[in-house]
PyMOL Python script that loads the backbone (N, CA, C, O; Angstrom):
from pymol import cmd

cmd.read_pdbstr("""\
ATOM      1  N   UNK A   1      44.318  71.849 102.124  1.00  0.00           N
ATOM      2  CA  UNK A   1      43.485  72.615 102.808  1.00  0.00           C
ATOM      3  C   UNK A   1      42.693  73.270 101.148  1.00  0.00           C
ATOM      4  O   UNK A   1      43.171  73.352 100.016  1.00  0.00           O
ATOM      5  N   UNK A   2      41.182  73.674 101.760  1.00  0.00           N
ATOM      6  CA  UNK A   2      40.434  74.144 100.559  1.00  0.00           C
ATOM      7  C   UNK A   2      39.959  75.260 100.747  1.00  0.00           C
ATOM      8  O   UNK A   2      39.027  75.475 101.522  1.00  0.00           O
ATOM      9  N   UNK A   3      40.592  76.205  99.994  1.00  0.00           N
ATOM     10  CA  UNK A   3      39.966  77.898 100.119  1.00  0.00           C
ATOM     11  C   UNK A   3      39.058  77.923  99.548  1.00  0.00           C
ATOM     12  O   UNK A   3      38.389  77.027  99.033  1.00  0.00           O
ATOM     13  N   UNK A   4      38.896  79.514  99.610  1.00  0.00           N
ATOM     14  CA  UNK A   4      37.932  80.451  99.197  1.00  0.00           C
ATOM     15  C   UNK A   4      38.393  80.697  97.690  1.00  0.00           C
ATOM     16  O   UNK A   4      39.543  81.055  97.436  1.00  0.00           O
ATOM     17  N   UNK A   5      37.606  80.525  96.886  1.00  0.00           N
ATOM     18  CA  UNK A   5      38.007  81.180  95.522  1.00  0.00           C
ATOM     19  C   UNK A   5      38.577  82.709  95.553  1.00  0.00           C
ATOM     20  O   UNK A   5      39.655  82.929  95.002  1.00  0.00           O
ATOM     21  N   UNK A   6      38.055  83.482  96.020  1.00  0.00           N
ATOM     22  CA  UNK A   6      38.254  84.814  96.198  1.00  0.00           C
ATOM     23  C   UNK A   6      39.936  84.976  97.184  1.00  0.00           C
ATOM     24  O   UNK A   6      40.939  85.682  97.078  1.00  0.00           O
ATOM     25  N   UNK A   7      39.599  84.181  97.855  1.00  0.00           N
ATOM     26  CA  UNK A   7      40.712  84.069  99.079  1.00  0.00           C
ATOM     27  C   UNK A   7      42.210  83.653  98.089  1.00  0.00           C
ATOM     28  O   UNK A   7      43.239  84.328  98.107  1.00  0.00           O
ATOM     29  N   UNK A   8      42.058  82.735  97.492  1.00  0.00           N
ATOM     30  CA  UNK A   8      42.925  81.929  96.541  1.00  0.00           C
ATOM     31  C   UNK A   8      43.476  83.004  95.326  1.00  0.00           C
ATOM     32  O   UNK A   8      44.629  83.064  94.897  1.00  0.00           O
ATOM     33  N   UNK A   9      42.353  83.803  94.916  1.00  0.00           N
ATOM     34  CA  UNK A   9      42.816  85.183  94.254  1.00  0.00           C
ATOM     35  C   UNK A   9      43.781  85.614  94.493  1.00  0.00           C
ATOM     36  O   UNK A   9      44.880  85.701  93.946  1.00  0.00           O
ATOM     37  N   UNK A  10      43.266  85.962  95.537  1.00  0.00           N
ATOM     38  CA  UNK A  10      43.815  87.119  96.448  1.00  0.00           C
ATOM     39  C   UNK A  10      45.498  86.587  96.837  1.00  0.00           C
ATOM     40  O   UNK A  10      46.497  87.126  96.361  1.00  0.00           O
ATOM     41  N   UNK A  11      45.508  85.917  97.393  1.00  0.00           N
ATOM     42  CA  UNK A  11      47.196  85.244  97.754  1.00  0.00           C
ATOM     43  C   UNK A  11      48.287  84.644  96.304  1.00  0.00           C
ATOM     44  O   UNK A  11      49.516  84.579  96.283  1.00  0.00           O
ATOM     45  N   UNK A  12      47.144  84.219  95.041  1.00  0.00           N
ATOM     46  CA  UNK A  12      48.031  84.501  94.287  1.00  0.00           C
ATOM     47  C   UNK A  12      48.707  85.846  93.549  1.00  0.00           C
ATOM     48  O   UNK A  12      49.826  86.044  93.076  1.00  0.00           O
ATOM     49  N   UNK A  13      47.594  86.617  93.661  1.00  0.00           N
ATOM     50  CA  UNK A  13      47.955  88.161  93.159  1.00  0.00           C
ATOM     51  C   UNK A  13      48.976  88.540  94.225  1.00  0.00           C
ATOM     52  O   UNK A  13      49.916  89.165  93.735  1.00  0.00           O
ATOM     53  N   UNK A  14      49.044  88.397  95.190  1.00  0.00           N
ATOM     54  CA  UNK A  14      50.034  88.866  96.580  1.00  0.00           C
ATOM     55  C   UNK A  14      51.198  88.346  95.715  1.00  0.00           C
ATOM     56  O   UNK A  14      51.859  89.018  94.924  1.00  0.00           O
ATOM     57  N   UNK A  15      51.339  87.028  95.998  1.00  0.00           N
ATOM     58  CA  UNK A  15      52.354  86.230  95.040  1.00  0.00           C
ATOM     59  C   UNK A  15      53.289  86.652  93.514  1.00  0.00           C
ATOM     60  O   UNK A  15      54.392  86.744  92.976  1.00  0.00           O
ATOM     61  N   UNK A  16      52.327  86.748  93.433  1.00  0.00           N
ATOM     62  CA  UNK A  16      53.002  87.579  91.721  1.00  0.00           C
ATOM     63  C   UNK A  16      53.443  88.512  91.799  1.00  0.00           C
ATOM     64  O   UNK A  16      54.373  88.872  91.078  1.00  0.00           O
ATOM     65  N   UNK A  17      52.719  89.479  93.044  1.00  0.00           N
ATOM     66  CA  UNK A  17      53.397  90.822  93.092  1.00  0.00           C
ATOM     67  C   UNK A  17      54.525  90.141  93.961  1.00  0.00           C
ATOM     68  O   UNK A  17      55.562  90.557  93.445  1.00  0.00           O
ATOM     69  N   UNK A  18      54.785  89.511  94.758  1.00  0.00           N
ATOM     70  CA  UNK A  18      56.215  89.927  95.392  1.00  0.00           C
ATOM     71  C   UNK A  18      57.133  89.407  94.534  1.00  0.00           C
ATOM     72  O   UNK A  18      58.216  89.989  94.476  1.00  0.00           O
ATOM     73  N   UNK A  19      56.909  88.200  93.680  1.00  0.00           N
ATOM     74  CA  UNK A  19      57.695  87.591  92.657  1.00  0.00           C
ATOM     75  C   UNK A  19      57.703  88.322  91.421  1.00  0.00           C
ATOM     76  O   UNK A  19      58.505  87.729  90.700  1.00  0.00           O
ATOM     77  N   UNK A  20      57.169  89.415  90.735  1.00  0.00           N
ATOM     78  CA  UNK A  20      57.304  89.894  89.431  1.00  0.00           C
ATOM     79  C   UNK A  20      58.763  90.767  89.627  1.00  0.00           C
ATOM     80  O   UNK A  20      59.375  91.198  90.603  1.00  0.00           O
ATOM     81  N   UNK A  21      59.015  90.786  87.845  1.00  0.00           N
ATOM     82  CA  UNK A  21      60.301  91.620  87.631  1.00  0.00           C
ATOM     83  C   UNK A  21      59.832  93.098  87.718  1.00  0.00           C
ATOM     84  O   UNK A  21      58.646  93.353  87.508  1.00  0.00           O
ATOM     85  N   UNK A  22      60.374  93.698  87.903  1.00  0.00           N
ATOM     86  CA  UNK A  22      60.125  95.482  87.934  1.00  0.00           C
ATOM     87  C   UNK A  22      59.965  95.520  86.622  1.00  0.00           C
ATOM     88  O   UNK A  22      60.839  96.363  86.424  1.00  0.00           O
ATOM     89  N   UNK A  23      59.562  95.294  85.582  1.00  0.00           N
ATOM     90  CA  UNK A  23      58.632  95.143  84.669  1.00  0.00           C
ATOM     91  C   UNK A  23      57.173  94.846  84.549  1.00  0.00           C
ATOM     92  O   UNK A  23      56.336  95.158  83.702  1.00  0.00           O
ATOM     93  N   UNK A  24      57.126  94.254  85.485  1.00  0.00           N
ATOM     94  CA  UNK A  24      55.543  93.828  85.982  1.00  0.00           C
ATOM     95  C   UNK A  24      55.271  94.425  87.299  1.00  0.00           C
ATOM     96  O   UNK A  24      54.082  94.319  87.598  1.00  0.00           O
ATOM     97  N   UNK A  25      56.027  95.046  88.221  1.00  0.00           N
ATOM     98  CA  UNK A  25      55.057  95.064  89.433  1.00  0.00           C
ATOM     99  C   UNK A  25      54.169  96.395  89.386  1.00  0.00           C
ATOM    100  O   UNK A  25      53.453  96.619  90.361  1.00  0.00           O
ATOM    101  N   UNK A  26      54.171  97.230  88.387  1.00  0.00           N
ATOM    102  CA  UNK A  26      52.786  97.878  88.027  1.00  0.00           C
ATOM    103  C   UNK A  26      51.523  97.616  88.183  1.00  0.00           C
ATOM    104  O   UNK A  26      50.525  98.017  88.782  1.00  0.00           O
ATOM    105  N   UNK A  27      51.964  96.628  87.285  1.00  0.00           N
ATOM    106  CA  UNK A  27      50.102  95.693  86.778  1.00  0.00           C
ATOM    107  C   UNK A  27      50.089  94.439  88.001  1.00  0.00           C
ATOM    108  O   UNK A  27      49.152  93.728  88.365  1.00  0.00           O
ATOM    109  N   UNK A  28      51.655  94.485  88.507  1.00  0.00           N
ATOM    110  CA  UNK A  28      50.983  93.396  89.641  1.00  0.00           C
ATOM    111  C   UNK A  28      50.404  94.132  91.265  1.00  0.00           C
ATOM    112  O   UNK A  28      49.677  93.656  92.137  1.00  0.00           O
ATOM    113  N   UNK A  29      51.004  95.277  91.173  1.00  0.00           N
ATOM    114  CA  UNK A  29      50.448  96.401  92.357  1.00  0.00           C
ATOM    115  C   UNK A  29      48.803  96.274  92.157  1.00  0.00           C
ATOM    116  O   UNK A  29      47.937  95.847  92.922  1.00  0.00           O
ATOM    117  N   UNK A  30      48.720  96.897  90.622  1.00  0.00           N
ATOM    118  CA  UNK A  30      47.058  97.303  90.423  1.00  0.00           C
ATOM    119  C   UNK A  30      46.081  96.608  90.634  1.00  0.00           C
ATOM    120  O   UNK A  30      44.995  97.025  91.037  1.00  0.00           O
ATOM    121  N   UNK A  31      46.470  95.066  90.292  1.00  0.00           N
ATOM    122  CA  UNK A  31      45.762  93.749  90.535  1.00  0.00           C
ATOM    123  C   UNK A  31      45.852  94.027  91.868  1.00  0.00           C
ATOM    124  O   UNK A  31      45.054  94.792  92.410  1.00  0.00           O
ATOM    125  N   UNK A  32      46.654  93.537  92.398  1.00  0.00           N
ATOM    126  CA  UNK A  32      46.735  93.181  94.275  1.00  0.00           C
ATOM    127  C   UNK A  32      45.239  93.990  94.809  1.00  0.00           C
ATOM    128  O   UNK A  32      44.103  93.663  95.152  1.00  0.00           O
ATOM    129  N   UNK A  33      46.341  95.694  94.566  1.00  0.00           N
ATOM    130  CA  UNK A  33      45.460  96.211  95.062  1.00  0.00           C
ATOM    131  C   UNK A  33      43.731  96.393  95.080  1.00  0.00           C
ATOM    132  O   UNK A  33      43.049  96.804  96.019  1.00  0.00           O
ATOM    133  N   UNK A  34      43.341  96.014  93.928  1.00  0.00           N
ATOM    134  CA  UNK A  34      41.604  96.558  92.840  1.00  0.00           C
ATOM    135  C   UNK A  34      40.773  94.908  93.994  1.00  0.00           C
ATOM    136  O   UNK A  34      39.700  94.866  94.595  1.00  0.00           O
ATOM    137  N   UNK A  35      41.752  93.952  93.867  1.00  0.00           N
ATOM    138  CA  UNK A  35      41.064  92.641  94.613  1.00  0.00           C
ATOM    139  C   UNK A  35      41.251  93.562  96.459  1.00  0.00           C
ATOM    140  O   UNK A  35      40.166  94.070  96.741  1.00  0.00           O
ATOM    141  N   UNK A  36      41.866  93.701  97.101  1.00  0.00           N
ATOM    142  CA  UNK A  36      41.783  94.251  98.421  1.00  0.00           C
ATOM    143  C   UNK A  36      40.576  95.148  98.470  1.00  0.00           C
ATOM    144  O   UNK A  36      39.733  95.035  99.360  1.00  0.00           O
ATOM    145  N   UNK A  37      40.493  96.158  97.379  1.00  0.00           N
ATOM    146  CA  UNK A  37      39.477  97.649  97.596  1.00  0.00           C
ATOM    147  C   UNK A  37      37.937  96.541  97.577  1.00  0.00           C
ATOM    148  O   UNK A  37      36.952  96.466  98.311  1.00  0.00           O
ATOM    149  N   UNK A  38      38.395  95.794  96.314  1.00  0.00           N
ATOM    150  CA  UNK A  38      37.312  95.046  96.315  1.00  0.00           C
ATOM    151  C   UNK A  38      36.420  94.431  97.786  1.00  0.00           C
ATOM    152  O   UNK A  38      35.366  94.705  98.361  1.00  0.00           O
ATOM    153  N   UNK A  39      37.370  93.616  97.930  1.00  0.00           N
ATOM    154  CA  UNK A  39      37.112  93.043  99.636  1.00  0.00           C
ATOM    155  C   UNK A  39      36.432  94.068 100.435  1.00  0.00           C
ATOM    156  O   UNK A  39      35.321  94.071 100.966  1.00  0.00           O
ATOM    157  N   UNK A  40      37.547  95.098 100.381  1.00  0.00           N
ATOM    158  CA  UNK A  40      36.591  96.262 101.860  1.00  0.00           C
ATOM    159  C   UNK A  40      35.060  96.798 100.887  1.00  0.00           C
ATOM    160  O   UNK A  40      34.023  97.187 101.424  1.00  0.00           O
ATOM    161  N   UNK A  41      35.204  96.725  99.910  1.00  0.00           N
ATOM    162  CA  UNK A  41      33.721  97.422  99.348  1.00  0.00           C
ATOM    163  C   UNK A  41      33.049  96.073  99.789  1.00  0.00           C
ATOM    164  O   UNK A  41      32.633  96.012 100.946  1.00  0.00           O
ATOM    165  N   UNK A  42      32.941  95.228  99.147  1.00  0.00           N
ATOM    166  CA  UNK A  42      31.690  94.177  99.611  1.00  0.00           C
ATOM    167  C   UNK A  42      31.674  93.867 101.108  1.00  0.00           C
ATOM    168  O   UNK A  42      30.548  93.652 101.557  1.00  0.00           O
ATOM    169  N   UNK A  43      32.669  93.800 101.955  1.00  0.00           N
ATOM    170  CA  UNK A  43      32.575  93.608 103.596  1.00  0.00           C
ATOM    171  C   UNK A  43      32.174  94.631 103.898  1.00  0.00           C
ATOM    172  O   UNK A  43      31.432  94.582 104.879  1.00  0.00           O
ATOM    173  N   UNK A  44      32.378  95.877 103.360  1.00  0.00           N
ATOM    174  CA  UNK A  44      31.293  97.173 103.796  1.00  0.00           C
ATOM    175  C   UNK A  44      31.364  96.979 105.872  1.00  0.00           C
ATOM    176  O   UNK A  44      30.496  96.705 106.700  1.00  0.00           O
ATOM    177  N   UNK A  45      32.780  97.279 105.976  1.00  0.00           N
ATOM    178  CA  UNK A  45      32.893  97.077 107.698  1.00  0.00           C
ATOM    179  C   UNK A  45      33.977  98.009 107.919  1.00  0.00           C
ATOM    180  O   UNK A  45      35.189  98.035 107.707  1.00  0.00           O
ATOM    181  N   UNK A  46      32.660  99.136 108.671  1.00  0.00           N
ATOM    182  CA  UNK A  46      33.519 100.374 108.915  1.00  0.00           C
ATOM    183  C   UNK A  46      35.222 100.100 109.893  1.00  0.00           C
ATOM    184  O   UNK A  46      35.384  99.327 110.838  1.00  0.00           O
ATOM    185  N   UNK A  47      35.945 100.733 109.453  1.00  0.00           N
ATOM    186  CA  UNK A  47      37.485 100.773 109.673  1.00  0.00           C
ATOM    187  C   UNK A  47      37.960  99.488 109.141  1.00  0.00           C
ATOM    188  O   UNK A  47      38.839  98.988 109.843  1.00  0.00           O
ATOM    189  N   UNK A  48      37.613  98.774 108.044  1.00  0.00           N
ATOM    190  CA  UNK A  48      38.734  97.694 107.613  1.00  0.00           C
ATOM    191  C   UNK A  48      39.516  98.586 106.302  1.00  0.00           C
ATOM    192  O   UNK A  48      38.855  99.234 105.490  1.00  0.00           O
ATOM    193  N   UNK A  49      40.585  98.518 106.272  1.00  0.00           N
ATOM    194  CA  UNK A  49      41.789  98.591 105.729  1.00  0.00           C
ATOM    195  C   UNK A  49      42.316  97.744 104.657  1.00  0.00           C
ATOM    196  O   UNK A  49      41.958  96.567 104.629  1.00  0.00           O
ATOM    197  N   UNK A  50      43.294  98.293 103.580  1.00  0.00           N
ATOM    198  CA  UNK A  50      44.349  97.258 103.343  1.00  0.00           C
ATOM    199  C   UNK A  50      45.111  96.654 104.482  1.00  0.00           C
ATOM    200  O   UNK A  50      44.846  95.499 104.818  1.00  0.00           O
ATOM    201  N   UNK A  51      45.599  97.016 104.809  1.00  0.00           N
ATOM    202  CA  UNK A  51      46.560  96.934 106.144  1.00  0.00           C
ATOM    203  C   UNK A  51      45.826  95.867 107.175  1.00  0.00           C
ATOM    204  O   UNK A  51      46.540  95.047 107.753  1.00  0.00           O
ATOM    205  N   UNK A  52      45.005  95.875 107.306  1.00  0.00           N
ATOM    206  CA  UNK A  52      43.716  94.880 107.945  1.00  0.00           C
ATOM    207  C   UNK A  52      43.529  93.605 107.377  1.00  0.00           C
ATOM    208  O   UNK A  52      43.187  92.554 107.919  1.00  0.00           O
ATOM    209  N   UNK A  53      43.751  93.804 106.437  1.00  0.00           N
ATOM    210  CA  UNK A  53      43.174  92.567 105.147  1.00  0.00           C
ATOM    211  C   UNK A  53      44.556  91.629 105.577  1.00  0.00           C
ATOM    212  O   UNK A  53      44.477  90.583 106.221  1.00  0.00           O
ATOM    213  N   UNK A  54      46.118  92.371 104.965  1.00  0.00           N
ATOM    214  CA  UNK A  54      46.874  92.126 104.996  1.00  0.00           C
ATOM    215  C   UNK A  54      47.439  91.330 106.574  1.00  0.00           C
ATOM    216  O   UNK A  54      47.493  90.114 106.756  1.00  0.00           O
ATOM    217  N   UNK A  55      47.637  91.902 107.107  1.00  0.00           N
ATOM    218  CA  UNK A  55      47.764  91.579 108.691  1.00  0.00           C
ATOM    219  C   UNK A  55      46.880  90.086 108.753  1.00  0.00           C
ATOM    220  O   UNK A  55      47.482  89.038 108.986  1.00  0.00           O
ATOM    221  N   UNK A  56      45.986  90.101 108.612  1.00  0.00           N
ATOM    222  CA  UNK A  56      44.901  88.842 108.567  1.00  0.00           C
ATOM    223  C   UNK A  56      45.098  87.831 107.654  1.00  0.00           C
ATOM    224  O   UNK A  56      44.438  86.793 107.605  1.00  0.00           O
ATOM    225  N   UNK A  57      46.107  88.172 106.854  1.00  0.00           N
ATOM    226  CA  UNK A  57      46.592  87.317 105.941  1.00  0.00           C
ATOM    227  C   UNK A  57      47.868  86.910 105.591  1.00  0.00           C
ATOM    228  O   UNK A  57      48.475  86.725 104.537  1.00  0.00           O
ATOM    229  N   UNK A  58      48.180  86.794 107.170  1.00  0.00           N
ATOM    230  CA  UNK A  58      50.094  86.659 107.486  1.00  0.00           C
ATOM    231  C   UNK A  58      50.529  85.396 107.774  1.00  0.00           C
ATOM    232  O   UNK A  58      51.531  84.952 107.214  1.00  0.00           O
ATOM    233  N   UNK A  59      49.939  84.788 108.538  1.00  0.00           N
ATOM    234  CA  UNK A  59      49.925  83.303 107.915  1.00  0.00           C
ATOM    235  C   UNK A  59      49.514  82.523 107.308  1.00  0.00           C
ATOM    236  O   UNK A  59      50.142  81.466 107.250  1.00  0.00           O
ATOM    237  N   UNK A  60      47.821  82.718 106.302  1.00  0.00           N
ATOM    238  CA  UNK A  60      47.859  82.267 105.472  1.00  0.00           C
ATOM    239  C   UNK A  60      48.983  82.586 103.770  1.00  0.00           C
ATOM    240  O   UNK A  60      49.533  81.690 103.131  1.00  0.00           O
ATOM    241  N   UNK A  61      48.998  83.227 103.628  1.00  0.00           N
ATOM    242  CA  UNK A  61      50.100  84.104 102.710  1.00  0.00           C
ATOM    243  C   UNK A  61      51.821  83.247 102.604  1.00  0.00           C
ATOM    244  O   UNK A  61      52.508  83.033 101.605  1.00  0.00           O
ATOM    245  N   UNK A  62      52.007  83.016 103.630  1.00  0.00           N
ATOM    246  CA  UNK A  62      53.271  82.133 103.927  1.00  0.00           C
ATOM    247  C   UNK A  62      52.919  80.865 103.879  1.00  0.00           C
ATOM    248  O   UNK A  62      53.839  80.160 103.464  1.00  0.00           O
ATOM    249  N   UNK A  63      52.000  80.323 104.125  1.00  0.00           N
ATOM    250  CA  UNK A  63      51.537  78.401 104.008  1.00  0.00           C
ATOM    251  C   UNK A  63      51.534  78.249 102.292  1.00  0.00           C
ATOM    252  O   UNK A  63      51.908  77.272 101.645  1.00  0.00           O
ATOM    253  N   UNK A  64      50.872  79.813 101.677  1.00  0.00           N
ATOM    254  CA  UNK A  64      50.457  79.360 100.422  1.00  0.00           C
ATOM    255  C   UNK A  64      51.863  79.530  99.445  1.00  0.00           C
ATOM    256  O   UNK A  64      52.104  78.862  98.440  1.00  0.00           O
ATOM    257  N   UNK A  65      52.607  80.473  99.955  1.00  0.00           N
ATOM    258  CA  UNK A  65      53.837  80.891  99.219  1.00  0.00           C
ATOM    259  C   UNK A  65      54.827  79.729  99.161  1.00  0.00           C
ATOM    260  O   UNK A  65      55.337  79.314  98.120  1.00  0.00           O
ATOM    261  N   UNK A  66      55.102  79.123 100.701  1.00  0.00           N
ATOM    262  CA  UNK A  66      55.420  77.963 100.993  1.00  0.00           C
ATOM    263  C   UNK A  66      55.299  77.139  99.787  1.00  0.00           C
ATOM    264  O   UNK A  66      56.328  76.805  99.201  1.00  0.00           O
ATOM    265  N   UNK A  67      53.942  76.713  99.278  1.00  0.00           N
ATOM    266  CA  UNK A  67      53.731  75.287  98.959  1.00  0.00           C
ATOM    267  C   UNK A  67      53.623  75.879  97.042  1.00  0.00           C
ATOM    268  O   UNK A  67      53.465  75.143  96.068  1.00  0.00           O
ATOM    269  N   UNK A  68      53.732  76.959  97.049  1.00  0.00           N
ATOM    270  CA  UNK A  68      53.952  77.838  95.874  1.00  0.00           C
ATOM    271  C   UNK A  68      55.481  77.422  95.351  1.00  0.00           C
ATOM    272  O   UNK A  68      55.780  76.712  94.391  1.00  0.00           O
ATOM    273  N   UNK A  69      56.174  77.967  96.116  1.00  0.00           N
ATOM    274  CA  UNK A  69      57.522  77.641  95.968  1.00  0.00           C
ATOM    275  C   UNK A  69      58.151  76.098  95.900  1.00  0.00           C
ATOM    276  O   UNK A  69      59.032  75.771  95.104  1.00  0.00           O
ATOM    277  N   UNK A  70      57.499  75.151  96.944  1.00  0.00           N
ATOM    278  CA  UNK A  70      57.857  74.081  96.876  1.00  0.00           C
ATOM    279  C   UNK A  70      57.378  73.391  95.471  1.00  0.00           C
ATOM    280  O   UNK A  70      57.879  72.402  94.936  1.00  0.00           O
ATOM    281  N   UNK A  71      55.877  74.461  94.856  1.00  0.00           N
ATOM    282  CA  UNK A  71      55.799  73.741  93.116  1.00  0.00           C
ATOM    283  C   UNK A  71      56.600  73.906  92.172  1.00  0.00           C
ATOM    284  O   UNK A  71      56.847  73.087  91.287  1.00  0.00           O
ATOM    285  N   UNK A  72      57.268  75.475  92.367  1.00  0.00           N
ATOM    286  CA  UNK A  72      58.142  75.786  91.487  1.00  0.00           C
ATOM    287  C   UNK A  72      59.731  74.748  91.759  1.00  0.00           C
ATOM    288  O   UNK A  72      60.715  74.601  91.034  1.00  0.00           O
ATOM    289  N   UNK A  73      59.521  74.399  92.599  1.00  0.00           N
ATOM    290  CA  UNK A  73      61.059  73.713  92.958  1.00  0.00           C
ATOM    291  C   UNK A  73      61.060  72.291  92.085  1.00  0.00           C
ATOM    292  O   UNK A  73      61.938  71.727  91.432  1.00  0.00           O
ATOM    293  N   UNK A  74      59.763  71.996  92.357  1.00  0.00           N
ATOM    294  CA  UNK A  74      59.655  70.224  92.076  1.00  0.00           C
ATOM    295  C   UNK A  74      59.530  70.293  90.351  1.00  0.00           C
ATOM    296  O   UNK A  74      60.169  69.529  89.628  1.00  0.00           O
ATOM    297  N   UNK A  75      58.877  71.026  89.990  1.00  0.00           N
ATOM    298  CA  UNK A  75      58.816  71.401  88.537  1.00  0.00           C
ATOM    299  C   UNK A  75      60.175  71.112  87.361  1.00  0.00           C
ATOM    300  O   UNK A  75      60.082  70.490  86.303  1.00  0.00           O
ATOM    301  N   UNK A  76      61.070  71.591  87.775  1.00  0.00           N
ATOM    302  CA  UNK A  76      62.052  71.108  86.873  1.00  0.00           C
ATOM    303  C   UNK A  76      62.944  69.982  87.042  1.00  0.00           C
ATOM    304  O   UNK A  76      63.978  69.770  86.409  1.00  0.00           O
ATOM    305  N   UNK A  77      62.416  69.257  87.999  1.00  0.00           N
ATOM    306  CA  UNK A  77      62.809  67.727  88.677  1.00  0.00           C
ATOM    307  C   UNK A  77      62.137  66.776  87.515  1.00  0.00           C
ATOM    308  O   UNK A  77      62.671  66.032  86.693  1.00  0.00           O
ATOM    309  N   UNK A  78      60.455  67.157  87.822  1.00  0.00           N
ATOM    310  CA  UNK A  78      59.706  66.433  87.215  1.00  0.00           C
ATOM    311  C   UNK A  78      60.254  66.882  85.493  1.00  0.00           C
ATOM    312  O   UNK A  78      59.900  65.847  84.928  1.00  0.00           O
ATOM    313  N   UNK A  79      60.665  67.463  84.752  1.00  0.00           N
ATOM    314  CA  UNK A  79      61.332  67.776  83.427  1.00  0.00           C
ATOM    315  C   UNK A  79      62.858  66.543  83.097  1.00  0.00           C
ATOM    316  O   UNK A  79      63.474  66.589  82.032  1.00  0.00           O
ATOM    317  N   UNK A  80      63.072  65.949  83.770  1.00  0.00           N
ATOM    318  CA  UNK A  80      64.335  65.201  83.417  1.00  0.00           C
ATOM    319  C   UNK A  80      64.108  64.344  83.286  1.00  0.00           C
ATOM    320  O   UNK A  80      64.968  63.516  82.984  1.00  0.00           O
TER     321      UNK A  80
END
""", "prot")
cmd.dss("prot")
cmd.show_as("cartoon", "prot")
cmd.util.cbc("prot")
cmd.orient("prot")
C-alpha cells in the first residue's frame, strides 16, 4: 500500500517510540509529538488534537507495526 511520506514518518516515529528502550524513550517522545504538533499546525483545523490524530491512525498503525515486526523477524532468517 502506497502511503504519504509524512504519514509514513509519523507511523515510523510511533513505532520507534513504542519499541525504544528506556534510554531512548525521551528522544522518541520528542520526535513523535513534534510530528503530531506539526500536522496539527499545518492542518489548522479547530479542535484537532494529538488524541484525535492518534485515534484516526489506530488501524493504519496496527498494519504498519505488524509489517515492521514481520520484517524484523525475517531478517535473522536471511542471515543464516
